[in-house]
N, CA, C and O of each residue as an XYZ file, in Angstrom:
648
protein
N     -35.186     27.606     14.295
C     -35.750     27.119     12.487
C     -36.560     27.869     11.738
O     -37.737     28.170     11.932
N     -35.834     28.147     10.866
C     -36.760     29.404     10.222
C     -37.387     28.596      9.418
O     -37.044     27.421      9.287
N     -38.617     29.262      8.635
C     -39.368     28.937      7.684
C     -38.835     27.331      6.390
O     -39.204     26.165      6.249
N     -37.776     28.292      5.711
C     -37.574     27.853      4.775
C     -36.649     26.364      4.833
O     -36.600     25.376      4.099
N     -35.922     26.787      6.167
C     -34.941     25.450      6.485
C     -35.915     24.756      7.166
O     -35.456     23.621      7.293
N     -36.931     24.802      7.641
C     -38.164     23.684      8.073
C     -38.527     23.126      6.880
O     -38.471     21.896      6.910
N     -38.950     23.688      5.633
C     -39.504     23.221      4.462
C     -38.694     22.102      4.008
O     -39.123     20.987      3.711
N     -37.409     22.519      3.978
C     -36.029     21.974      3.062
C     -35.959     20.716      4.193
O     -36.025     19.597      3.684
N     -35.875     20.749      5.177
C     -35.869     19.477      6.262
C     -36.698     18.499      5.533
O     -36.333     17.615      4.759
N     -37.976     18.849      5.957
C     -39.077     18.238      5.743
C     -39.170     17.876      4.430
O     -39.361     16.678      4.642
N     -39.184     17.963      3.280
C     -38.706     17.717      1.936
C     -37.797     16.604      1.600
O     -38.101     15.637      0.901
N     -36.206     16.910      2.380
C     -35.428     16.435      2.526
C     -35.415     14.902      3.546
O     -34.623     13.961      3.495
N     -36.271     15.052      4.184
C     -35.844     13.500      5.237
C     -37.543     12.862      4.271
O     -37.828     11.745      4.702
N     -38.085     13.122      3.692
C     -39.041     12.359      3.261
C     -38.449     11.599      2.125
O     -38.724     10.405      2.238
N     -37.876     11.814      1.279
C     -36.566     11.224     -0.098
C     -35.812      9.827      1.036
O     -35.049      9.006      0.525
N     -36.074      9.773      2.154
C     -34.886      8.463      2.591
C     -36.732      7.308      2.508
O     -37.888      7.246      2.924
N     -35.429      6.480      1.406
C     -36.652      5.184      1.640
C     -37.016      4.520      2.823
O     -36.219      4.147      3.683
N     -38.995      4.290      2.869
C     -38.887      3.567      4.068
C     -39.373      2.350      3.710
O     -40.534      2.521      3.339
N     -39.057      1.180      3.634
C     -39.946     -0.740      3.759
C     -40.909     -0.277      4.525
O     -41.293      0.763      5.061
N     -41.208     -1.527      4.389
C     -42.926     -1.769      5.443
C     -42.508     -2.976      5.770
O     -41.776     -3.598      5.001
N     -43.033     -3.645      7.324
C     -42.302     -4.299      7.483
C     -43.864     -4.844      8.918
O     -44.303     -3.789      9.376
N     -44.537     -5.970      9.494
C     -44.537     -6.367     10.522
C     -44.184     -6.964     11.601
O     -44.233     -8.194     11.580
N     -43.740     -6.300     12.817
C     -43.413     -6.695     13.969
C     -44.057     -7.547     14.744
O     -44.620     -7.098     15.742
N     -44.107     -8.832     14.477
C     -44.595     -9.487     15.793
C     -44.138    -10.350     17.031
O     -43.332    -11.280     16.992
N     -44.824     -9.854     18.166
C     -44.143    -10.650     19.318
C     -45.143    -11.315     20.222
O     -46.333    -11.033     20.364
N     -44.576    -12.061     20.686
C     -45.233    -12.788     21.744
C     -44.821    -13.397     22.593
O     -43.933    -14.232     22.421
N     -45.497    -13.075     24.033
C     -45.191    -13.174     25.729
C     -45.848    -13.374     26.553
O     -46.548    -12.470     27.009
N     -45.880    -14.877     27.160
C     -46.834    -15.703     27.753
C     -47.967    -16.045     27.253
O     -48.938    -15.758     27.954
N     -48.222    -16.687     26.039
C     -49.496    -16.548     25.217
C     -50.028    -15.343     24.575
O     -51.000    -15.544     23.847
N     -49.554    -13.968     24.693
C     -50.029    -12.793     24.191
C     -49.207    -12.538     23.249
O     -47.978    -12.563     23.327
N     -50.156    -12.168     21.910
C     -49.728    -11.542     20.789
C     -49.533    -10.036     20.668
O     -50.007     -9.274     21.511
N     -48.892     -9.645     19.702
C     -48.836     -8.483     19.379
C     -48.201     -8.301     18.240
O     -47.139     -8.900     18.071
N     -48.725     -7.424     17.205
C     -48.071     -7.118     16.203
C     -48.157     -5.657     15.111
O     -49.346     -5.343     15.063
N     -47.548     -4.962     14.487
C     -47.009     -3.780     14.207
C     -46.647     -3.327     13.347
O     -45.421     -3.256     13.262
N     -47.491     -2.754     12.206
C     -46.609     -2.160     10.871
C     -45.282     -1.271     11.431
O     -45.413     -0.938     12.609
N     -44.509     -1.000     11.035
C     -42.985     -0.897     11.602
C     -42.250     -0.243      9.752
O     -42.286     -0.912      8.719
N     -41.760      0.961      9.874
C     -40.549      0.864      8.942
C     -39.272      1.559      9.023
O     -38.455      1.897      8.166
N     -39.322      1.674     10.229
C     -37.331      1.915     10.599
C     -36.960      0.877     10.408
O     -37.422      0.124     11.265
N     -36.014      0.115      9.354
C     -35.274     -1.024      9.745
C     -34.207     -0.988      8.725
O     -34.188     -0.885      7.499
N     -33.338     -1.108      9.649
C     -31.687     -1.385      9.126
C     -30.981     -2.502      9.578
O     -31.089     -3.172     10.605
N     -30.393     -2.558      8.815
C     -28.710     -4.048      9.334
C     -27.951     -3.010      9.870
O     -27.929     -1.918      9.301
N     -27.257     -3.239     11.010
C     -26.706     -2.324     11.390
C     -24.737     -3.010     11.397
O     -23.704     -2.405     11.683
N     -25.005     -4.728     10.867
C     -23.760     -4.819     11.128
C     -23.911     -6.361     10.983
O     -24.991     -6.907     11.208
N     -22.898     -6.990     10.634
C     -22.601     -7.990      9.388
C     -22.437     -9.448     10.571
O     -23.106    -10.481     10.525
N     -21.681     -9.209     11.261
C     -20.926     -9.901     12.706
C     -20.590     -9.508     13.946
O     -19.523     -8.982     14.263
N     -21.842     -9.858     14.917
C     -23.290    -10.349     14.479
C     -23.808    -10.023     13.518
O     -23.349     -9.049     12.923
N     -24.637    -10.521     13.147
C     -25.951     -9.753     12.190
C     -27.394     -9.337     12.976
O     -28.471     -9.874     13.235
N     -26.640     -7.879     13.212
C     -27.881     -7.421     13.800
C     -28.725     -6.197     12.812
O     -28.354     -5.890     11.679
N     -29.753     -5.684     13.420
C     -30.761     -5.022     12.640
C     -31.191     -3.931     14.057
O     -31.123     -4.108     15.274
N     -31.675     -2.697     13.155
C     -32.520     -1.723     14.190
C     -33.262     -1.582     13.396
O     -33.175     -1.442     12.176
N     -34.734     -1.640     14.663
C     -36.042     -1.395     14.216
C     -36.346      0.139     15.328
O     -35.886      0.322     16.455
N     -37.055      0.849     14.707
C     -37.817      1.950     14.873
C     -39.180      1.422     16.078
O     -39.907      0.654     15.447
N     -39.606      1.560     17.250
C     -40.540      1.052     17.398
C     -40.928      1.844     18.655
O     -40.345      2.215     19.674
N     -42.113      1.939     18.164
C     -42.816      3.495     19.236
C     -43.602      2.799     20.525
O     -44.137      1.692     20.585
N     -43.502      3.683     21.385
C     -42.887      3.513     22.918
C     -44.016      2.914     23.299
O     -44.153      1.746     23.662
N     -44.906      3.842     23.194
C     -46.468      3.243     23.455
C     -47.371      2.151     22.933
O     -48.540      2.067     23.311
N     -46.912      1.433     22.189
C     -47.336      0.530     21.673
C     -47.236     -0.791     22.214
O     -46.268     -1.040     22.933
N     -48.478     -2.078     21.872
C     -48.394     -3.025     22.277
C     -47.258     -4.143     21.856
O     -47.091     -5.223     22.421
N     -46.503     -3.621     20.710
C     -45.741     -4.832     20.653
C     -44.277     -4.188     21.338
O     -43.395     -4.998     21.625
N     -44.084     -2.959     21.549
C     -42.618     -2.665     22.343
C     -42.870     -3.399     23.776
O     -41.980     -4.165     24.145
N     -43.999     -3.230     24.605
C     -44.118     -4.012     25.916
C     -44.060     -5.321     25.748
O     -43.578     -5.963     26.681
N     -44.458     -5.950     24.715
C     -44.335     -7.223     24.608
C     -42.784     -7.619     24.291
O     -42.169     -8.651     24.559
N     -42.453     -6.655     23.753
C     -40.825     -7.446     23.235
C     -39.867     -6.989     23.800
O     -38.749     -7.160     23.314
N     -40.061     -6.209     25.109
C     -39.593     -5.734     25.908
C     -39.451     -6.768     27.295
O     -38.481     -6.712     28.051
N     -40.553     -7.672     27.465
C     -40.573     -8.361     27.986
C     -40.346     -9.642     27.721
O     -39.794    -10.237     28.646
N     -40.680    -10.531     26.379
C     -39.830    -11.256     26.061
C     -38.823    -11.489     25.266
O     -38.285    -12.593     25.361
N     -38.406    -10.695     24.464
C     -36.671     -9.837     24.362
C     -37.179    -11.390     22.903
O     -36.863    -12.400     23.532
N     -37.439    -11.625     22.236
C     -37.476    -12.074     21.087
C     -38.916    -11.564     20.450
O     -39.962    -11.306     21.046
N     -38.512    -11.489     18.550
C     -39.554    -11.338     17.490
C     -39.367    -11.890     16.659
O     -38.339    -12.558     16.552
N     -40.365    -11.826     15.663
C     -40.157    -12.189     14.482
C     -40.508    -10.528     13.512
O     -40.750     -9.376     13.872
N     -40.403    -11.042     12.512
C     -40.405     -9.575     11.243
C     -40.958    -10.066     10.470
O     -40.215    -10.943     10.028
N     -42.437    -10.083      9.652
C     -42.836    -10.324      8.360
C     -42.027     -8.934      7.241
O     -42.266     -7.775      7.580
N     -41.274     -9.132      6.191
C     -41.327     -8.192      5.347
C     -42.370     -8.321      4.345
O     -42.559     -9.337      3.677
N     -43.177     -7.022      4.254
C     -44.117     -7.050      3.119
C     -43.628     -7.075      1.512
O     -42.439     -6.859      1.280
N     -44.124     -7.216      0.919
C     -44.186     -7.321     -0.841
C     -44.893     -6.182     -1.340
O     -46.043     -5.854     -1.048
N     -44.063     -5.581     -2.157
C     -45.083     -4.477     -3.392
C     -46.566     -5.467     -3.412
O     -46.674     -6.693     -3.379
N     -47.432     -4.585     -3.467
C     -48.921     -4.912     -3.357
C     -49.752     -5.311     -2.489
O     -50.956     -5.500     -2.663
N     -48.947     -5.498     -1.220
C     -49.430     -5.597      0.286
C     -49.846     -4.416      0.865
O     -49.592     -4.368      2.068
N     -50.371     -3.502      0.434
C     -50.676     -3.105      1.240
C     -51.764     -2.522      2.216
O     -51.654     -1.749      3.168
N     -52.971     -3.222      1.599
C     -53.726     -3.507      2.125
C     -53.489     -4.567      4.099
O     -54.133     -4.547      5.148
N     -52.396     -5.209      3.679
C     -52.155     -5.861      4.740
C     -51.246     -4.977      5.957
O     -51.465     -5.066      7.165
N     -50.162     -4.096      5.305
C     -49.616     -2.980      6.001
C     -50.445     -2.359      6.596
O     -50.133     -2.205      7.777
N     -51.973     -1.641      6.138
C     -52.474     -0.812      6.471
C     -53.471     -1.401      7.980
O     -53.943     -0.821      8.958
N     -53.443     -3.048      7.430
C     -54.252     -3.990      8.485
C     -53.052     -3.715      9.830
O     -53.787     -3.539     10.803
N     -52.065     -3.638     10.161
C     -51.416     -3.284     11.347
C     -51.035     -1.611     11.720
O     -50.308     -1.046     12.538
N     -51.673     -1.324     10.971
C     -51.396      0.282     11.964
C     -52.811      0.226     12.891
O     -53.363      1.316     13.040
N     -53.308     -0.690     13.389
C     -53.886     -0.319     14.237
C     -53.947     -1.887     15.216
O     -53.500     -2.966     14.827
N     -54.825     -1.545     16.940
C     -54.414     -2.027     17.627
C     -54.195     -3.931     17.333
O     -54.981     -4.308     16.464
N     -53.669     -4.609     17.667
C     -53.474     -6.388     17.767
C     -55.331     -6.853     18.151
O     -56.053     -6.301     18.981
N     -55.636     -7.837     17.369
C     -56.862     -8.748     17.195
C     -56.519     -9.949     16.964
O     -56.184    -10.175     15.801
N     -56.483    -11.012     17.870
C     -55.967    -12.251     17.263
C     -57.232    -12.998     17.230
O     -58.031    -12.490     18.018
N     -57.796    -14.203     16.497
C     -58.998    -15.060     15.860
C     -58.529    -15.762     15.767
O     -57.476    -15.377     15.258
N     -58.466    -17.577     16.017
C     -57.544    -18.422     16.124
C     -55.949    -18.111     15.298
O     -55.129    -17.247     15.609
N     -55.896    -18.691     14.653
C     -54.677    -18.366     13.564
C     -54.727    -17.171     12.476
O     -54.282    -17.229     11.330
N     -55.405    -16.015     13.129
C     -55.783    -14.914     12.557
C     -55.244    -13.985     13.170
O     -55.225    -14.034     14.400
N     -54.584    -12.745     12.387
C     -54.109    -11.636     13.592
C     -54.765    -10.568     12.544
O     -54.669    -10.628     11.319
N     -55.642     -9.306     13.517
C     -55.939     -8.502     12.166
C     -56.485     -8.918     11.038
O     -56.278     -8.392      9.944
N     -57.205     -9.877     11.241
C     -57.819    -10.542     10.170
C     -56.479    -11.037      9.305
O     -56.549    -10.816      8.096
N     -55.641    -11.484      9.645
C     -54.522    -11.999      7.987
C     -54.120    -13.563      8.992
O     -54.020    -13.696     10.212
N     -53.970    -14.541      7.907
C     -53.644    -15.498      8.727
C     -51.764    -15.575      9.142
O     -50.869    -14.980      8.542
N     -51.638    -16.403     10.211
C     -49.966    -16.655     10.500
C     -50.130    -17.362     10.772
O     -51.180    -17.852     11.189
N     -48.989    -17.806     10.639
C     -48.003    -19.271     11.998
C     -47.219    -18.446     12.888
O     -47.257    -17.217     12.946
N     -46.367    -19.378     13.710
C     -45.736    -19.015     14.745
C     -44.317    -19.190     14.165
O     -43.863    -20.133     13.518
N     -43.665    -17.906     14.609
C     -41.666    -18.673     14.379
C     -41.504    -19.441     15.416
O     -41.930    -19.481     16.570
N     -40.523    -20.279     14.501
C     -40.111    -21.212     15.497
C     -38.919    -20.910     16.400
O     -38.210    -21.805     16.861
N     -38.789    -20.033     16.559
C     -37.762    -19.863     17.242
C     -38.357    -18.257     18.727
O     -38.234    -18.080     19.939
N     -38.705    -17.835     18.050
C     -39.180    -16.903     18.636
C     -41.018    -16.779     19.357
O     -41.260    -15.960     20.244
N     -42.220    -17.799     18.742
C     -43.253    -18.224     19.232
C     -44.177    -16.944     18.586
O     -45.399    -16.795     18.613
N     -43.192    -16.140     18.037
C     -44.214    -14.976     17.297
C     -45.032    -14.893     16.404
O     -44.671    -15.659     15.510
N     -46.030    -14.338     16.113
C     -46.724    -14.512     14.868
C     -45.828    -13.699     13.294
O     -45.418    -12.538     13.289
N     -45.736    -14.478     12.353
C     -45.508    -14.227     11.388
C     -46.508    -14.506     10.053
O     -46.669    -15.658      9.649
N     -47.128    -13.417      9.441
C     -47.665    -13.450      8.648
C     -47.390    -14.337      7.135
O     -46.395    -14.202      6.424
N     -48.415    -15.149      6.906
C     -48.368    -16.378      6.143
C     -48.265    -16.304      4.929
O     -47.903    -17.301      4.305
N     -48.523    -15.235      4.344
C     -48.450    -14.288      2.941
C     -47.518    -13.605      2.487
O     -47.314    -13.265      1.321
N     -46.866    -13.367      3.519
C     -45.450    -12.334      3.067
C     -44.466    -13.475      2.438
O     -44.526    -14.699      2.561
N     -43.440    -12.573      1.645
C     -42.146    -13.451      1.258
C     -41.557    -13.861      1.578
O     -40.952    -14.793      1.049
N     -41.294    -13.160      3.209
C     -39.496    -12.974      3.666
C     -39.973    -12.971      5.316
O     -41.108    -12.523      5.481
N     -39.461    -13.286      6.201
C     -39.171    -12.762      7.770
C     -38.170    -13.679      8.405
O     -37.909    -14.831      8.059
N     -37.635    -12.963      9.423
C     -36.816    -12.935      9.981
C     -37.022    -13.355     11.481
O     -38.141    -13.057     11.898
N     -36.239    -13.948     12.342
C     -36.489    -13.647     14.083
C     -34.759    -13.354     14.581
O     -33.595    -13.470     14.198
N     -35.622    -12.892     15.723
C     -34.138    -12.412     16.050
C     -34.633    -12.294     17.622
O     -35.699    -12.745     18.042
N     -33.567    -11.545     18.463
C     -33.815    -11.426     19.710
C     -33.299    -10.017     19.969
O     -32.488     -9.452     19.235
N     -33.885     -9.446     21.173
C     -33.608     -8.041     21.574
C     -32.046     -8.323     22.627
O     -31.825     -9.007     23.626
N     -31.021     -7.194     21.585
C     -29.679     -6.798     22.671
C     -29.352     -5.766     22.803
O     -28.180     -5.425     22.968
N     -30.621     -4.799     22.749
C     -30.140     -3.462     23.067
C     -31.379     -2.807     22.613
O     -32.245     -3.218     21.841
N     -31.250     -1.402     23.434
C     -32.144     -0.279     22.177
C     -31.276      0.869     22.621
O     -30.611      0.695     23.642
N     -31.177      2.252     21.861
C     -31.097      3.305     22.536
C     -32.761      4.117     22.287
O     -33.357      4.325     21.231
N     -33.224      4.490     23.937
C     -34.121      5.062     24.171
C     -34.241      6.181     24.240
O     -33.983      6.729     25.312
N     -34.751      7.070     22.932
C     -34.868      8.641     23.080
C     -35.891      9.264     21.921
O     -35.971      9.130     20.700
N     -36.554      9.937     22.820
C     -37.989     10.266     21.387
C     -39.339      9.413     21.972
O     -39.457      8.732     22.991
N     -40.122      9.677     21.098
C     -41.499      8.416     20.784
C     -40.910      7.328     20.409
O     -40.853      6.689     21.460
N     -40.498      6.782     19.708
C     -39.885      5.319     19.196
C     -38.417      5.420     20.078
O     -37.816      6.366     20.588
N     -38.127      3.773     19.978
C     -36.775      3.445     20.090
C     -36.194      2.631     19.743
O     -36.662      1.496     19.663
N     -34.812      2.971     19.374
C     -34.046      2.270     18.202
C     -33.409      1.085     18.683
O     -32.289      1.038     19.193
N     -34.592     -0.357     18.390
C     -34.049     -1.418     19.486
C     -33.213     -2.075     18.186
O     -33.311     -1.948     16.965
N     -32.465     -2.732     18.952
C     -31.270     -3.409     18.244
C     -31.661     -4.878     18.299
O     -31.725     -5.413     19.405
N     -31.864     -5.405     17.466
C     -31.738     -7.191     17.441
C     -30.652     -7.790     16.589
O     -30.313     -7.354     15.488
N     -30.191     -8.728     17.145
C     -29.528    -10.050     16.725
C     -30.331    -11.137     16.102
O     -30.789    -12.123     16.680
N     -30.465    -10.755     14.573
C     -31.027    -12.309     13.916
C     -30.427    -13.958     14.196
O     -29.268    -14.372     14.160
N     -31.276    -14.436     14.386
C     -31.265    -15.972     14.706
C     -31.606    -16.683     13.087
O     -30.949    -17.603     12.600
N     -32.531    -16.151     12.571
C     -33.156    -17.570     11.367
C     -33.357    -16.307     10.731
O     -33.271    -15.195     11.252
N     -33.648    -16.612      9.491
C     -34.537    -15.927      8.158
C     -35.143    -17.147      7.179
O     -34.616    -18.243      6.984
N     -36.362    -16.661      6.639
C     -36.834    -17.444      5.774
C     -37.009    -16.891      4.511
O     -37.888    -16.030      4.540
N     -36.676    -16.999      3.774
C     -37.202    -16.426      2.204
C     -37.868    -17.494      1.536
O     -37.253    -18.464      1.092
N     -39.221    -17.340      1.439
C     -40.180    -17.914      0.448
C     -40.351    -17.945     -1.075
O     -40.457    -18.952     -1.775
N     -40.358    -16.554     -1.498
C     -40.106    -16.162     -2.799
C     -39.564    -14.941     -3.178
O     -39.642    -13.958     -2.440
N     -38.982    -14.914     -4.339
C     -38.432    -13.358     -4.515
C     -39.226    -12.260     -4.718
O     -40.184    -12.336     -5.488
N     -38.844    -10.813     -3.877
C     -40.233    -10.253     -3.942
C     -39.792     -8.461     -4.183
O     -38.714     -8.466     -4.777
N     -40.186     -7.207     -3.964
C     -39.652     -6.088     -3.728
C     -40.059     -5.573     -2.786
O     -41.250     -5.877     -2.732
N     -39.830     -5.011     -2.046
C     -40.196     -4.272     -0.557
C     -41.214     -3.550     -0.973
O     -41.083     -2.770     -1.916
N     -42.529     -3.738     -0.231
C     -43.521     -2.501      0.152
C     -42.980     -1.262      0.408
O     -42.134     -1.176      1.297
N     -43.369     -0.129     -0.313
C     -42.539      0.984      0.757
C     -43.555      2.076      0.783
O     -44.473      2.075     -0.037
N     -43.405      3.224      1.895
C     -44.358      3.914      1.979
C     -44.889      4.829      0.564
O     -46.005      5.256      0.268
N     -43.627      4.908     -0.110
C     -43.970      5.870     -1.434
C     -45.135      4.748     -2.186
O     -46.263      5.240     -2.158
N     -45.108      3.869     -2.603
C     -46.284      2.885     -3.264
C     -47.668      3.105     -2.242
O     -48.804      2.761     -2.567
N     -47.360      3.648     -1.152
C     -48.526      3.277     -0.630
C     -49.440      5.097     -0.891
O     -50.573      5.543     -1.072
N     -48.391      5.457     -0.783
C     -49.432      6.998     -0.841
C     -48.724      7.618      0.332
O     -48.500      8.822      0.209
N     -48.396      7.141      1.252
C     -48.118      8.359      2.433
C     -46.726      8.437      2.715
O     -45.906      7.567      2.423
N     -46.457      9.662      3.374
C     -45.385     10.690      3.186
C     -44.858      9.958      4.996
O     -45.607      9.263      5.683
N     -43.374     10.392      5.405
C     -43.213      9.807      6.936
C     -41.723     10.599      6.902
O     -40.728     10.495      6.186
N     -42.094     11.449      8.057
C     -40.408     12.353      8.285
C     -40.595     13.571      7.873
O     -41.585     13.819      7.185
N     -39.749     14.493      8.187
C     -40.087     15.955      8.349
C     -40.388     16.645      9.930
O     -40.662     17.840     10.040
């Protein structure tokens, strides 16, 4: 790829809008949570989503073992919450990476208490290519606490892609 094409590719791919979410997983009493930004719905019936999950992360390892997850949706203004989950998971009582959480009723996974919405689901498959795996999950439950606008990478001043 020549220099001009590479620059164009980088510019174009960075225009893809990326929301921010915290993927929570629990297996055998162990918790993990990671901020992710590649999420999309891929099917209405059954309700399926695809998540890009970094393969060397603790969340990915636990997701593969447990087969269940919770996905907390971050709202505009929750940049500090997003950045707290770009690092390894620490749990202290009912706080994960310093933020209060509750457990999902279906997954037992951590759900961030301050987020406006979350879904829970089950792992149904993946496309394992590259440094992230495209994990397919079937949505089993959804909780909407309030109306919101999704937090985006653009709002956080972060570029991803290219």
